[in-house]
C-alpha positions in Angstrom: 49.3 -16.9 -39.9 47.4 -14.1 -38.2 48.7 -12.1 -35.3 45.3 -10.9 -34.2 44.5 -11.6 -30.5 41.1 -13.1 -30.2 38.7 -10.7 -28.4 36.8 -12.3 -25.5 33.4 -11.0 -24.6 33.2 -9.9 -21.0 30.8 -11.9 -19.0 29.9 -10.5 -15.6 30.7 -12.7 -12.7 28.3 -13.9 -10.1 29.2 -11.0 -7.7 28.4 -8.4 -10.4 25.1 -10.0 -11.3 24.2 -10.3 -7.6 25.0 -6.6 -7.0 22.9 -5.6 -10.1 20.0 -7.7 -8.9 20.2 -6.2 -5.5 20.3 -2.7 -6.9 17.2 -3.5 -9.1 15.3 -4.9 -6.1 16.3 -1.8 -4.0 15.1 0.5 -6.7 11.8 -1.4 -7.0 11.2 -1.4 -3.2 11.9 2.4 -3.2 9.3 2.9 -5.9 6.7 0.8 -4.1 7.4 2.6 -0.8 6.9 5.9 -2.5 3.6 4.8 -3.9 2.5 3.5 -0.5 3.4 6.8 1.1 1.4 8.7 -1.4 -1.6 6.3 -1.0 -1.5 6.7 2.8 -1.3 10.4 2.5 -4.4 10.5 0.3 -6.3 8.2 2.6 -5.3 10.3 5.7 -6.5 13.5 3.9 -9.8 11.8 2.9 -10.4 10.6 6.5 -9.6 14.1 7.9 -12.1 15.6 5.4 -14.8 13.1 6.4 -14.3 13.9 10.1 -15.1 17.6 9.7 -18.4 18.6 11.3 -21.4 17.7 9.3 -19.6 15.1 7.3 -20.3 11.3 7.4 -17.6 10.2 9.8 -18.4 13.0 12.2 -22.1 12.0 12.2 -21.3 8.3 12.8 -18.9 9.3 15.6 -21.6 11.4 17.3 -24.2 8.7 17.0 -21.8 6.1 18.4 -20.9 8.4 21.4 -24.6 8.9 22.2 -25.8 5.3 21.8 -22.9 2.8 21.7 -24.9 -0.4 22.2 -27.4 0.5 19.6 -24.6 1.4 17.2 -22.9 -2.0 17.9 -26.2 -3.8 17.3 -26.6 -2.0 13.9 -23.0 -2.8 12.9 -23.6 -6.5 13.9 -26.8 -6.7 11.7 -24.9 -5.0 8.9 -22.1 -7.6 9.1 -24.6 -10.4 9.2 -26.4 -9.1 6.1 -23.1 -8.8 4.2 -21.9 -12.3 5.3 -25.2 -13.9 4.2 -24.9 -12.4 0.7 -21.6 -14.2 0.1 
């Protein structure tokens, strides 16, 4: 007869698995949030650069201020042209 005590393998309970899953989700959300913050920062910088005098957005803004109805009409025609292509 053997006096060895059988070793049982530890199985994590439902609470431990739930905590691990929540920690993984939290870590993933943190990574996604960090990526979104970086993307928003890059987009904000690009828009700020494009708004400087002589750049495209500054030109569009100036034209829109001078002739808002004409700009609206051109934007409408542009939208119609894009919609018909699809």
